[in-house]
C-alpha positions as CSV (number, residue, x, y, z in Angstrom):
1,M,-11.1,-16.9,14.9
2,T,-11.9,-16.9,11.6
3,T,-14.0,-13.4,11.6
4,F,-10.9,-12.0,13.2
5,F,-8.9,-13.0,10.0
6,V,-11.4,-12.1,7.2
7,I,-11.7,-8.7,9.0
8,A,-8.2,-8.1,9.4
9,I,-7.7,-8.9,5.8
10,I,-10.5,-6.7,4.8
11,L,-8.7,-3.5,6.8
12,L,-5.4,-4.2,5.1
13,A,-6.9,-4.5,1.7
14,L,-8.8,-1.5,2.3
15,G,-5.5,0.4,3.5
16,A,-3.7,-0.7,0.3
17,T,-6.0,0.6,-1.9
18,V,-5.9,4.1,0.1
19,S,-2.5,3.8,0.0
20,L,-2.7,3.5,-3.7
21,I,-5.1,6.2,-4.4
22,R,-3.3,8.6,-2.3
23,G,0.3,7.4,-4.5
24,L,-2.0,8.3,-7.7
25,I,-3.1,11.7,-6.5
26,A,0.6,12.5,-5.8
27,F,1.7,11.4,-9.2
28,L,-1.0,13.5,-10.8
29,K,-0.4,16.5,-8.7
30,A,3.6,16.5,-10.1
31,T,3.7,19.3,-12.1
32,E,5.1,19.5,-15.6
33,I,8.2,21.2,-14.2
34,D,8.8,17.4,-12.3
35,L,8.2,15.4,-15.2
36,K,10.3,17.1,-17.4
37,N,13.2,17.9,-14.9
38,P,13.9,14.6,-13.3
39,G,17.5,15.6,-12.4
40,G,16.4,18.5,-10.6
41,G,16.3,16.7,-7.1
42,V,13.9,15.2,-5.1
43,S,10.5,16.7,-5.3
44,A,7.7,16.4,-2.4
45,S,5.8,14.7,-4.8
46,S,8.3,11.9,-5.9
47,V,9.0,11.4,-1.9
48,Q,4.7,11.3,-1.5
49,Q,4.6,8.6,-4.2
50,N,7.5,6.5,-2.8
51,R,5.6,6.8,1.0
52,M,2.7,5.7,-0.3
53,M,4.2,2.6,-2.5
54,T,5.8,1.5,0.5
55,N,2.6,1.9,2.6
56,R,0.7,0.0,0.1
57,L,3.7,-2.8,0.1
58,L,3.5,-3.2,3.6
59,F,-0.6,-3.3,3.8
60,Q,-0.3,-6.3,0.7
61,G,2.4,-7.9,2.6
62,A,0.5,-7.9,6.0
63,A,-2.3,-9.1,4.0
64,I,-0.4,-12.0,2.8
65,V,1.1,-12.9,6.1
66,V,-2.6,-12.8,8.0
67,V,-4.1,-15.2,4.9
68,V,-0.9,-17.6,5.1
69,L,-1.9,-17.6,8.9
70,M,-5.7,-18.2,8.1
71,V,-5.0,-21.5,6.1
72,S,-2.8,-22.7,8.7
73,L,-4.5,-22.0,11.4
74,S,-7.4,-23.6,9.8
75,R,-5.6,-27.0,8.6
76,S,-4.3,-27.5,12.3
77,G,-7.1,-27.2,13.9
């Protein structure tokens, strides 16, 4: 059972890392116009950045839940 939790944590950590990297790439691809004109509407890069931030937080939250489950199950068994 511990092996399952460890694999789940590794996969969730990889998902968070990939989301972080994709968000950074979207940030770096933001054009100079996007950065100089923040009130000019929602750009595609800002939508991508927000989506990747949300994904990263979801992966991190899920990893925390898995760690808590693993610890609580290991103490009760």
